[in-house]
C-alpha positions as CSV (number, residue, x, y, z in Angstrom):
1,M,-61.4,47.3,-7.5
2,I,-58.3,47.5,-5.3
3,L,-57.5,43.8,-5.8
4,Q,-57.9,44.2,-9.6
5,T,-55.5,47.2,-9.6
6,L,-52.9,45.3,-7.6
7,E,-53.1,42.3,-9.9
8,C,-52.7,44.6,-13.0
9,D,-49.8,46.4,-11.4
10,A,-48.0,43.0,-10.6
11,N,-48.4,42.1,-14.3
12,R,-47.2,45.4,-15.7
13,T,-43.6,44.4,-15.3
14,N,-44.0,42.2,-18.4
15,N,-44.2,45.4,-20.5
16,I,-41.1,46.3,-22.4
17,H,-39.7,49.8,-21.8
18,K,-39.6,51.2,-25.3
19,K,-38.6,54.8,-24.9
20,I,-36.7,56.7,-22.3
21,C,-36.4,60.5,-22.2
22,F,-33.7,62.2,-20.2
23,K,-33.5,65.6,-18.6
24,L,-30.9,66.8,-21.1
25,G,-33.4,66.5,-23.9
26,V,-32.1,63.2,-25.2
27,A,-34.7,60.7,-26.2
28,F,-33.7,57.1,-26.9
29,E,-35.9,54.5,-28.5
30,F,-34.8,50.9,-28.3
31,S,-34.0,49.4,-31.7
32,A,-36.1,46.5,-33.2
33,K,-33.1,44.2,-32.5
34,S,-33.1,45.2,-28.8
35,L,-36.8,44.9,-28.4
36,D,-36.7,41.4,-30.1
37,L,-33.9,40.3,-27.7
38,Q,-35.9,41.6,-24.7
39,K,-38.9,39.5,-25.6
40,R,-36.9,36.4,-26.4
41,V,-34.8,36.6,-23.2
42,R,-37.9,37.3,-21.1
43,D,-39.7,34.3,-22.7
44,F,-36.7,32.1,-22.1
45,V,-36.4,33.1,-18.4
46,E,-40.1,32.7,-17.8
47,Q,-40.3,29.3,-19.6
48,H,-37.0,27.7,-18.7
49,C,-35.1,29.5,-15.9
50,L,-37.7,30.2,-13.3
51,P,-39.4,26.8,-13.5
52,N,-36.0,25.0,-13.2
53,E,-34.6,26.9,-10.1
54,S,-35.9,24.1,-7.8
55,V,-34.6,21.5,-10.2
56,A,-31.1,23.0,-10.2
57,E,-31.1,23.1,-6.4
58,H,-32.3,19.5,-6.1
59,Q,-29.6,18.4,-8.5
60,L,-27.0,20.3,-6.5
61,Q,-28.0,18.5,-3.4
62,E,-28.0,15.1,-5.1
63,G,-24.7,15.5,-6.9
64,G,-22.7,17.4,-4.3
65,R,-22.5,21.1,-3.5
66,W,-19.6,21.7,-5.7
67,S,-20.9,19.8,-8.7
68,I,-22.6,21.3,-11.8
69,P,-26.4,20.7,-12.0
70,P,-27.0,19.0,-15.4
71,I,-30.0,21.3,-16.0
72,I,-27.6,24.3,-16.3
73,E,-25.7,22.7,-19.2
74,E,-29.0,21.7,-20.8
75,L,-30.3,25.2,-20.7
76,K,-27.0,26.6,-22.0
77,L,-27.3,24.5,-25.1
78,K,-30.9,25.6,-25.5
79,A,-29.9,29.3,-25.2
80,Q,-27.1,28.8,-27.7
81,E,-29.5,27.2,-30.2
82,Q,-31.8,30.2,-29.9
83,G,-29.0,32.7,-30.4
84,L,-29.2,34.0,-26.9
85,W,-25.5,33.8,-26.1
86,N,-22.7,36.3,-25.1
87,L,-25.2,39.1,-25.2
88,F,-23.1,41.3,-22.9
89,L,-20.2,42.0,-25.2
90,P,-20.4,45.6,-26.4
91,H,-20.8,46.8,-30.0
92,D,-17.0,47.5,-30.3
93,S,-15.9,43.9,-29.5
94,S,-15.2,42.6,-33.0
95,N,-18.5,40.9,-33.5
96,L,-17.9,38.5,-30.6
97,G,-21.3,39.2,-28.9
98,A,-24.7,40.7,-29.8
99,G,-23.3,44.1,-30.6
100,L,-25.4,46.0,-28.1
101,T,-24.7,49.3,-26.4
102,N,-24.7,49.5,-22.6
103,L,-28.2,51.0,-22.7
104,E,-29.5,48.3,-25.0
105,Y,-28.1,45.5,-22.9
106,A,-29.4,47.0,-19.6
107,P,-33.0,45.7,-19.8
108,L,-31.7,42.2,-20.7
109,C,-29.7,42.3,-17.4
110,E,-32.9,43.2,-15.6
111,I,-34.7,40.3,-17.0
112,M,-31.9,37.9,-16.2
113,G,-31.9,39.3,-12.6
114,R,-35.3,37.7,-12.0
115,S,-33.5,34.4,-11.9
116,P,-30.0,35.4,-10.8
117,L,-28.6,32.0,-9.9
118,I,-29.5,30.5,-13.3
119,A,-30.3,32.9,-16.0
120,P,-27.0,34.9,-16.3
121,E,-25.0,31.7,-16.6
122,V,-27.4,30.1,-19.1
123,F,-26.9,33.0,-21.5
124,N,-23.1,33.0,-20.8
125,C,-23.6,36.5,-19.2
126,A,-22.6,35.7,-15.6
127,A,-20.2,37.6,-13.4
128,P,-17.2,37.5,-13.1
129,D,-16.9,35.9,-16.5
130,T,-18.5,38.9,-18.3
131,G,-16.0,41.4,-16.8
132,N,-13.1,39.0,-17.4
133,M,-14.1,38.4,-21.0
134,E,-14.4,42.1,-21.6
135,I,-10.9,42.6,-20.2
136,L,-9.5,39.9,-22.5
137,A,-11.4,41.2,-25.5
138,R,-10.2,44.7,-25.0
139,Y,-6.7,44.3,-23.6
140,G,-5.6,40.8,-24.3
141,T,-3.0,39.8,-26.8
142,E,-4.0,37.4,-29.6
143,A,-2.3,34.5,-27.8
144,Q,-4.1,35.4,-24.6
145,K,-7.4,35.5,-26.4
146,A,-6.9,32.2,-28.1
147,K,-5.9,30.5,-24.8
148,W,-8.5,32.1,-22.5
149,L,-11.1,34.2,-24.2
150,V,-12.2,31.6,-26.8
151,P,-13.1,28.8,-24.3
152,L,-14.8,31.4,-22.1
153,L,-16.9,32.6,-25.0
154,E,-17.8,29.1,-25.8
155,G,-18.9,28.4,-22.2
156,K,-16.4,25.6,-21.8
157,I,-14.6,27.1,-18.9
158,R,-15.3,29.7,-16.2
159,S,-13.1,32.2,-14.4
160,C,-12.6,34.3,-11.3
161,F,-11.1,37.7,-10.3
162,G,-8.6,38.0,-7.6
163,M,-8.7,41.5,-6.0
164,T,-9.8,41.7,-2.4
165,E,-7.3,40.6,0.3
166,P,-8.1,39.5,3.9
167,D,-5.4,41.5,5.6
168,Y,-5.9,44.9,4.0
169,A,-8.7,47.3,3.3
170,C,-9.0,46.8,-0.4
171,S,-11.9,49.2,-0.9
172,D,-8.9,51.4,-1.4
173,A,-7.3,49.4,-4.2
174,T,-3.9,51.0,-3.7
175,N,-3.7,48.8,-0.5
176,V,-3.5,45.6,-2.6
177,Q,-0.3,43.9,-1.4
178,T,0.0,40.6,-3.4
179,S,3.4,40.8,-5.0
180,I,4.2,40.1,-8.7
181,V,7.9,39.9,-9.1
182,R,9.7,39.3,-12.4
183,Q,12.4,36.7,-12.4
184,G,13.8,36.2,-15.9
185,D,11.0,35.1,-18.2
186,Q,8.5,34.5,-15.3
187,Y,6.5,36.4,-12.8
188,V,6.5,35.0,-9.2
189,I,3.3,35.7,-7.3
190,N,2.9,35.7,-3.5
191,G,-0.2,36.8,-1.6
192,K,-3.7,36.1,-0.2
193,K,-7.0,36.8,-1.9
194,W,-10.5,36.2,-0.6
195,W,-14.1,36.6,-1.7
196,T,-12.8,35.3,-5.0
197,S,-16.2,34.6,-6.5
198,G,-16.4,31.7,-8.9
199,A,-13.3,30.0,-7.7
200,G,-15.3,27.2,-6.2
201,D,-16.7,26.1,-9.6
202,P,-14.9,23.0,-10.9
203,R,-15.0,24.6,-14.4
204,C,-13.0,27.6,-13.2
205,K,-9.7,27.5,-15.0
206,L,-8.5,31.1,-14.9
207,M,-8.0,33.9,-12.3
208,I,-7.3,37.4,-13.4
209,L,-5.3,38.7,-10.5
210,M,-4.4,42.2,-9.5
211,G,-1.2,42.7,-7.6
212,K,1.9,44.9,-7.2
213,T,4.7,44.8,-9.7
214,D,6.5,48.0,-8.5
215,P,5.8,49.2,-4.9
216,K,8.0,52.3,-5.5
217,A,6.0,53.6,-8.5
218,A,3.3,56.3,-8.2
219,S,0.4,55.0,-6.2
220,H,-1.8,54.2,-9.2
221,R,1.1,52.7,-11.3
222,Q,2.2,50.1,-8.9
223,Q,-0.5,47.6,-9.8
224,S,-0.7,45.1,-12.7
225,M,-3.1,42.4,-13.8
226,V,-1.9,38.9,-14.7
227,L,-3.6,35.7,-16.0
228,V,-3.1,32.9,-13.5
229,P,-4.2,29.3,-14.3
230,M,-6.1,27.8,-11.4
231,D,-4.0,24.7,-11.5
232,A,-0.7,26.6,-11.2
233,P,1.5,25.0,-8.6
234,G,1.4,27.1,-5.4
235,L,-2.2,28.2,-5.9
236,K,-4.3,26.8,-3.1
237,I,-8.0,27.2,-2.3
238,I,-8.1,27.5,1.5
239,R,-11.8,27.6,2.3
240,H,-15.2,28.8,1.0
241,L,-16.9,31.8,2.6
242,N,-20.6,31.8,3.3
243,V,-22.9,34.8,2.7
244,Y,-25.4,34.9,5.7
245,G,-25.1,31.1,5.8
246,Y,-25.5,30.5,2.0
247,D,-22.5,28.9,0.3
248,D,-23.6,30.0,-3.2
249,A,-22.4,26.7,-4.6
250,P,-21.2,25.7,-7.1
251,H,-20.0,29.3,-7.8
252,G,-18.7,30.0,-4.3
253,H,-16.6,32.7,-2.7
254,M,-13.1,31.4,-1.9
255,E,-10.1,32.4,0.1
256,V,-7.1,31.7,-2.2
257,H,-3.4,31.7,-1.2
258,L,-0.6,32.0,-3.7
259,E,2.8,30.8,-2.7
260,D,5.6,31.2,-5.2
261,V,3.2,30.8,-8.1
262,R,5.1,31.1,-11.4
263,I,3.6,32.3,-14.7
264,P,5.2,33.3,-18.0
265,V,5.8,37.0,-18.4
266,D,3.5,37.0,-21.5
267,E,0.5,36.4,-19.1
268,I,0.5,40.0,-18.0
269,L,-2.2,42.3,-19.4
270,L,-1.2,45.4,-21.2
271,G,2.1,45.7,-19.3
272,E,3.4,46.5,-15.8
273,G,1.6,49.3,-14.0
274,R,-1.5,49.2,-16.1
275,G,-3.8,47.5,-13.5
276,F,-5.8,50.6,-12.5
277,E,-6.3,51.5,-16.2
278,I,-7.8,48.0,-16.9
279,A,-9.9,48.1,-13.7
280,Q,-11.6,51.3,-14.7
281,G,-12.5,50.0,-18.1
282,R,-13.9,46.9,-16.5
283,L,-16.0,48.3,-13.6
284,G,-18.3,50.7,-15.5
285,P,-20.2,48.1,-17.5
286,G,-20.0,45.6,-14.7
287,R,-21.8,48.0,-12.4
288,I,-24.6,48.5,-14.9
289,H,-25.0,44.8,-15.1
290,H,-25.1,44.3,-11.4
291,C,-27.5,47.1,-10.8
292,M,-30.0,46.1,-13.5
293,R,-30.0,42.5,-12.3
294,T,-30.7,43.9,-8.9
295,I,-33.7,45.8,-10.2
296,G,-34.9,42.6,-11.9
297,M,-34.9,40.8,-8.5
298,A,-36.7,43.8,-6.9
299,E,-39.4,43.5,-9.5
300,R,-39.8,39.8,-8.8
301,C,-40.1,40.4,-5.1
302,L,-42.7,43.1,-5.5
303,E,-44.7,40.8,-7.7
304,L,-44.5,38.1,-4.9
305,M,-45.7,40.8,-2.4
306,C,-48.6,41.8,-4.6
307,T,-49.7,38.2,-5.0
308,R,-49.4,37.5,-1.3
309,V,-51.4,40.5,-0.1
310,V,-54.2,39.8,-2.6
311,S,-54.6,36.2,-1.4
312,R,-54.0,36.5,2.4
313,V,-56.7,37.6,4.8
314,A,-56.1,39.1,8.2
315,F,-58.5,40.9,10.6
316,G,-61.5,40.2,8.3
317,K,-60.1,41.5,5.0
318,P,-57.3,40.8,2.5
319,L,-54.0,42.4,3.4
320,A,-54.3,44.4,0.2
321,R,-57.1,46.4,1.7
322,H,-54.9,47.6,4.6
323,G,-53.6,51.1,4.0
324,S,-50.1,50.5,5.2
325,I,-49.7,47.7,2.7
326,L,-50.8,49.9,-0.2
327,Q,-48.3,52.5,0.8
328,Q,-45.5,50.0,0.8
329,I,-46.4,48.7,-2.6
330,A,-46.6,52.3,-3.9
331,Q,-43.3,53.2,-2.4
332,S,-41.7,50.1,-3.9
333,R,-43.0,50.9,-7.4
334,I,-41.7,54.5,-7.1
335,E,-38.2,53.4,-6.0
336,I,-37.9,50.7,-8.7
337,E,-38.9,53.2,-11.4
338,Q,-36.4,55.8,-10.1
339,A,-33.6,53.3,-9.9
340,R,-34.2,51.9,-13.4
341,L,-34.2,55.4,-15.0
342,L,-31.0,56.3,-13.2
343,C,-29.3,53.1,-14.5
344,Y,-30.5,53.9,-18.0
345,R,-29.1,57.4,-17.7
346,A,-25.7,56.1,-16.6
347,A,-25.7,53.6,-19.4
348,H,-26.6,56.3,-21.9
349,L,-23.8,58.5,-20.7
350,M,-21.3,55.7,-21.0
351,D,-22.4,55.0,-24.5
352,T,-22.4,58.7,-25.7
353,K,-19.7,60.4,-23.5
354,G,-17.6,57.5,-22.2
355,N,-17.0,55.9,-18.8
356,K,-15.1,58.9,-17.3
357,A,-17.9,61.3,-18.1
358,A,-20.4,58.9,-16.6
359,R,-18.4,58.3,-13.4
360,D,-20.7,60.1,-11.0
361,Y,-23.8,58.4,-12.4
362,I,-22.1,55.0,-12.3
363,A,-21.4,55.7,-8.6
364,M,-25.0,56.8,-8.0
365,I,-26.5,53.7,-9.4
366,K,-24.2,51.5,-7.4
367,V,-25.5,53.1,-4.2
368,V,-29.2,53.4,-5.3
369,A,-29.9,50.0,-6.8
370,P,-29.0,47.7,-4.0
371,N,-30.4,50.0,-1.3
372,I,-33.9,50.3,-2.9
373,A,-33.9,46.6,-3.7
374,L,-33.2,45.7,-0.1
375,Q,-36.1,47.9,1.0
376,V,-38.4,46.3,-1.6
377,I,-37.4,42.8,-0.5
378,D,-37.8,43.7,3.2
379,R,-41.4,44.9,2.6
380,A,-42.1,41.7,0.7
381,V,-40.6,39.6,3.6
382,Q,-42.8,41.5,6.0
383,A,-45.9,40.8,3.9
384,H,-45.1,37.1,3.8
385,G,-44.5,36.9,7.6
386,A,-42.5,33.9,8.8
387,A,-42.6,32.4,5.2
388,G,-40.5,35.4,4.1
389,V,-37.5,34.4,6.1
390,S,-37.7,30.7,5.2
391,Q,-36.5,28.6,2.3
392,D,-40.1,28.5,1.0
393,T,-39.7,31.7,-1.1
394,V,-36.8,33.3,-2.9
395,L,-37.0,36.4,-0.6
396,A,-34.4,35.4,2.1
397,R,-31.9,34.3,-0.5
398,A,-32.5,37.4,-2.5
399,W,-31.9,39.6,0.5
400,A,-28.6,37.9,1.3
401,L,-27.5,38.0,-2.4
402,I,-28.2,41.7,-2.8
403,R,-26.9,42.8,0.6
404,T,-23.4,41.9,-0.6
405,L,-23.7,44.5,-3.4
406,R,-23.5,47.3,-0.9
407,I,-19.9,46.1,-0.3
408,A,-18.9,44.3,-3.6
409,D,-17.4,46.5,-6.3
410,G,-16.8,49.2,-3.8
411,P,-18.8,49.9,-0.6
412,D,-21.5,52.6,-0.5
413,E,-19.2,54.9,1.4
414,V,-16.6,55.0,-1.4
415,H,-19.2,55.7,-4.0
416,L,-20.8,58.4,-2.0
417,Q,-17.4,60.0,-1.5
418,T,-16.8,60.0,-5.2
419,I,-20.3,61.5,-5.9
420,G,-19.7,64.3,-3.3
421,I,-16.2,65.2,-4.7
422,L,-17.4,65.3,-8.3
423,E,-20.4,67.4,-7.3
424,L,-18.2,69.9,-5.5
425,K,-15.9,70.1,-8.5
426,K,-18.9,70.9,-10.7
427,K,-20.1,73.6,-8.4
428,A,-16.6,75.1,-8.2
429,A,-16.5,75.4,-12.0
430,L,-19.7,77.5,-12.0
């Protein structure tokens, strides 16, 4: 009976979440369009992405670590043919994407998160391109859109985002020191960026870079964002940075130096001093995407754990009959459900009240999702024993991938500080 229950629980993740009810009395039911996309994306991931993960890795080894596995381009074409393309763009983006709200797109992210190294890119929904495309769609001029957004939407090029710097604590973004100095009809850029994810991809043609145009302005008006071609003279990729030994090729995380890089002044976004404004518009949806993909990987790892403990025998009985294992499975299920509902709540608030009103919930999910996923993965690793830390399962790679999310897009400590400050303000208003 226990074994049957575990097997059923492992399979239950194929069910689509149709209705979510929130504490505030708001009930949301996914539209027929959203439910249809959930089914189609899930079928595509199960039939084409998961089975081809090993194929992609083999092709990467054969063709060189910084080459593009042919299977990726094949699956991109297949996804386009099925209308599963640019699903991330919100409903206010001039019909460029699927026209989904943040809440409607969230479960699609979860499904893609089950195969994080293939699925997001196959649907042209991979970071940092998604955030960069949203920036261009929302803030770019018509000329900037034609030059950069169109080929990104078509999947012909990729992009990166230059924010973090090796010599400064950029969890406080006011510390960004890369200089952007106007000289006539050009900006001259000097500085160092690292953990520039995606810069290793040979298809990466654009960096959206954040730097300082006016060090004397108010602290949040000093920064601007500019569009920098990756082949601009003076832009040099210095090295790639490993994540717990993984190179994450061909995407990669690069240290990039910019020495007297010159770009036309019309490659600035919105205007000088608008960098923070743009960043805030970008980060809210991006954090929903990251957190829901993280929950998708947590679900996959819990399924692997359930399958393992049903099939392995120790001390005269299956691992599934040991009480401690059952407790770990139960705890994992509870944590995943809590994290998912919190993400849905944040997405719903963003859709109905705006990013600013959802600020505390966006910070909450950014803390909760990676932390619970890491706990789920760690339990799955323990259930697999030595196999769990090897290349024979996805678990070790998943742990390394998700551990970075406690730092990327703001470390836990910054988000906790934000949550605490906002909570005190609410209480002071009572």
